[in-house]
Each structure stands twice: as C-alpha cells, then as structure tokens.
N, C-alpha and C positions, 0 to 999 in steps of 0.2 A: 523165332517167334517165340512166343510166350501166349499157351493158350491153356482157359479159362474155362471152366465148366461150371455146370449144377445136372447129374443127371442122375435120377433117379431112375428111373429106369431104363437105358441105357440110349434114350434115342438121342437124347443134345453133346451124349460121349459120339454117335455116330455124324451126327451134324459138323463136326466144329472136327473132328477128323478126314472128314472128306472137302472141306472147306480148307482147311490147312497143309494137304494135301502128301508130297513124300518128299521136295524138293529141301532140302537141306534138316539143318534138326531143331525139333518141336520139345517144346518142358511143360509134359499139361500139368491141369493139377483139378482135380477134379472137387468140389467145395463140398462133395459126398459124404465123401472118408477122408480130406484133408483141409478142416474150412480155416480159414485165411485168421487166427488172431495173435499173428505178430504183424510188422512191419512188411511188404514187397517194391522193393525202390528197385524203379525200372529205368536200366539209362533209357539216353534218348535212342538210343542204333537201336535196342531193339525192339522192335512189334509184336504188341499184346494181342488175341483175338479173347474176345468179349463171348460167349453165349449161354445165353441163358435163357428158359422156359419161361412160357406165362401162364399167369394163372391169374384171372381176371380181370386181366389182362393189362397187367402190371408184372415186372422179374419177380419172383419171391422176394420174400421181404425179411429173411434171412442175410440172404445173400447181399444183397441192397443195401443192409448193415456192415457187414466182413468187408466188400467190401467199398465202401464211402469210407472206413475207417484205415486199413491197411494195401491200398491198393497203391500203391504211388508214381507218380508220373514223370518224368523231365523232360519234357517236349516231344516227344515223339510219337512215333501212331499209334492208332488203336482202331482195330477194327468192333463193332459190334453189331449180333446175330443174334433176333428171338423165334424161338422155335415153341411153332404154338396148333392146337390142334384142328384146324376148321373153321372154329370160330372169326376171329377176331386177336388182331397183336396189342388191337390199341394204342394206348400211352408207351408199349412196350419201349421202345427204342425210346422214343426221345428220350425217357425216365434216364435207360443206359443212354446213351451220350449224352444228357446232362452231367451226367455219379463223374463220366468218364473225363471230360472235359476240365471240371472240374479239378479234376483230382489231380490235372497236371496228362493230362495228352490229350492230342487232333487225332478225332474221329475221318478220319479216314473213307471209309464204306460203311456202311448199315445195309446191312437185309432180316428179312422175315422169312423161314419155309416153314412145310408143313410135317409133323408129324403126328401119331396119334397120339388120340385126346383121351390126357390120361386120365380122365374117372368114364368119361363116355369111350369108352378104346373102340365099337363100333363104328364110332366118328374116329374117320379118314387111318383105318382098316389099311393093316401095308404098305402106310407110308410112314419115311419115305421109301418112295419107289423109285426104278432106275431112272427115271422120269425129273424127281429129285434131288439126287444123285447127281447128275448126271448137272442139273442147273448149280447143286453147291461147287465139283469141278470147275464153272464156269466164272462164275462168282471169287473164289479164290485164287484163282487165274487172273484174272480182274485186276484185283485185290494185287497179287506178287509186285505185275508192272507199275502201278501208284508206290510200290512200298522202291520200287526198285528207285525209284527218282524222289525219294521224299526230302526235302530238306528238316531237320530237325528245327535250325536259327531261323526259316524264312516267314511267311506272312502266309498264318492258314484260315482263310476264310471259314466258320461251320455250315457243312453239307444241311442243305434242305433233307427233313425225316417226316413220312406220314406221322401225326403226330400233335400229340398235343404235351408245349410248357408246361402248364395250370393242372396240375397231378391234383384230381380228388383222395379224399386216402382209403389207402388199403383195401380192400372186399374182402370177410371172409366164408372158405367155399363152407353148404349147409354141408358135406357129404363127407363121410371116416371112415376108410378102410375096419372092416370090424372079424374076427378070426370063430373058425364054426369046430365043427367037435374033434376035429384029424389035426387039431393042434399039438403038432409032437415038442414046442418045448424048446426050439434045437435055440430059439434066442435068436433066427437071425434078421431076423430084424428088428428085436430091439437092440440088438450092433448097430446097425446101419441106422437108426431112425435121428435124424437132423436135428426134428425138438423132442426126443425125449419122451418123446409119446407113449413110448410102448416097456411099461413097467418088464424088467426083468425076472423078477422072481414073479410076474402073471403074466406072459404076454401075450394070453388072447386075450388083454384090455385092450382096449388102447382113450387115452383120454381124447378129447374130443377138442377139448382147451386150447392143449395143442400142439394137440396133431395141423398138420399146414397139407393133409391130401394129396402128396406130392408123389403115393404109389409107389414109393420103393417096398414096402416092407411086400406088397402085392408080388412083384418082379422079384423076390429073392426068398420067398414064404416056396418050403420045398412038396408041399403037399397039395400046396393054389389054396389053400383056409381062408388067409382072407384075401378078404374082395368085398363093395360095394354092396349091399344088400337093403332089402326094408321095400317094401311098399310105391313110399313119397321119393326113392331113386329111383325103382320099377318108372313109375311116374314122369319124371324128370328125364330120366332119359329117350321114353315116345319122345319127347314132344323135344330136347334138342338132337334125338338123332332124325326128327322132320326138318327143324328146321336148318343145319349144319350140316345135307343131303347133297350138296352141289361143290360139289371139286373145286379150293381152293388154288391160285396157284402162287408160287412165288415173290419177294417182291425184293429188288433190290437199288440202293442211293450211293452217286457216288459224287 
C-alpha cells in the first residue's frame, strides 16, 4: 500500500497509520516534507490511501494541486480519508473522490475522522482518542477485506459519499500564527512551512498572504512562541468552541 498524507501537526499521519495497520509493507509519503513535484505512477495492483486534513470544508489547495498534477493511477483501488476538527468535513471527501477517480483510481472506501481542531485547539482536544483509533482500525480492516477481492479490470460504480460534487471556491482562513518575543531564530518553522510564509532571515514574521494556517510552525516551535493571537481570534475561538462542543463521530462509506 502507498499511504499519502499531509500532516502538519501529526494528527493526519496518526490517522493514516491507524487505518493502514501493520499487515504488509506501507510506503508513506507526507506532503509536508516531501511534496509531489514529479509524477507518481501507481500500478493497478497497488492500493493507495490518501488522508487529508480539512481546511474550511475542503482539502488543502496546494495538496489538491499536487495530487491532481502528479498522482497517476492505472485502474487500482484508492481509499479516501478526511480528518477534521469536529465542525464538519463538508465536501472534502467528494472533492478527494473526484480527484482520485479523475486520475485513474477507483475509490472503494472513504472515511471522515475527527482530530483536534488545528486553529481552535480546545475543540476536539484529545482526539483522536481510543474510540477513534478503534474506529480507524476497524475501517482499515474492512478496507483490507475489500482490497483482497478487488479486480482492477472489473466494472466499478462510484460509491456514494456524503458531500457535493459541485464545489465552491476555496475560502481563506482569516487567522494566522505569529511569533512572540521568545523566538530563538532556530528556523524550525521556516524550514517546515509548506507555503513558504516564514522568511528564514526573520522567522518571527508570517506572510499572511501565503500562510495556509496549517499549524506546522506551532507544532514544531521548541518554545511554543508561535501561536494564534489577538482579540479577534479570542472572540472567534469562544464562539467556535460553543458551536462545536458536541462530540461528532466518524463516518465511513463503502
């Protein structure tokens, strides 16, 4: 199996690994550190698991562009997974389904799982928890059962997945991390930023026009000085936390 994910804060990687399990070799590709810049041809007998975080109801735009341009299937099976912060995954799964089907794969299963919200991190704090991990493992086992009988030459109708196939334009997230006065200038954030939004010469600065609010810089900052800040953020956080306090559960499609 080839497992492709984008995991700025480690949650998407954790989800992908829980689904892939330990049966058979897994080739991992984290687009955070290893973006797709050349074509990746996947033979029909090789299943692919694509796990993406959800930003404003969509998969990250730069990941969509990389996968659309360079992930090439030849009639093999794909598993589409979205990881979201307890609000909603909206059209992320149908977007990923259409991308994969359009690139020569057949999506045999899809799932939406919950992780701690990447901007308002009091929402879904502690998730994925043990119940989530068990649901991921069960989903992975059901996927392996489907893959064991998959025939690349067969007639495969698209599976029904919640979400619209008529997608709106991507929305920009209005909040961006900034560095405080404890910045060590270690450049861990600048080296990891997938959008090139943190200059190495001045790593305490964030280019908000480039920033995709993925949180990689927060996750990697050794002093935790990079955070979301400001009165507007604090006000939005209180409203979002109240709106999204109710626990949501994973959803799967076959």
